[in-house]
C-alpha positions, 0 to 999 in steps of 0.5 A: 326093427325088421327093416333094420335087421334085413338091411344088416343082413343085406350089408353083411351078405354083400361084404361077405361076397366081396370077402369071398372074391378077395380070398379066392382072387389069388387062386382064380387069377392063377388057375381060372379058365372062366374068370367071370364065372369063378369070381361070381361063384366066389361072390356067391360062396362068400354071401352064403357063408356070411348069411348062414354064419350071421343067422347061426350066430343070432340063433346061438347067441340069443337062444342058447346062451350069450357065451362070446367065446363059444360063439366066435368058435362056432363062427371060426368053424363055419367060416373055415368049413364054408370056405373049404366046401365052397372051394371044393364045390368049385373044383379046388383040390389042392390043400395048399390052395385051401389054406391060402383061402381059409386063413385070410377068410378066417382073419377077415371074417372074425375081425368083421364079426368082432367089430359088429359085436363091439358095435352091438355092445355099445348100442346096448349100453346106450340103450340101457342109459336111455332106459334108465333116464326114462325110468327115472323121469317117471 
């Protein structure tokens, strides 16, 4: 079980890093003095947002309450603030550029989370069916 969770975190981190690069790419290509370092920084920021968001979502959903709406609101807040903070730390100061990065990050990140959520619901439903079959056989 632990191996599966670690594998999921690694996959989410890598995908989030790619999203970070994709979201920052228009700004980097337009303004970058050091393309490689900016792409690497964007990848690191994306990975950080993905790991922190996934950890927070697991914590909130499992320990505080299974409120899907509020969980996705928290995710939206984390993606937006993480993207803003990462871009700010990398030297971005234009409000327009922040919006260019935050809006696609929100769209892609929330879409990815929705797919993961729906997959988890399907897996849980299948697990319930299997548990019911085993309990009937006894």
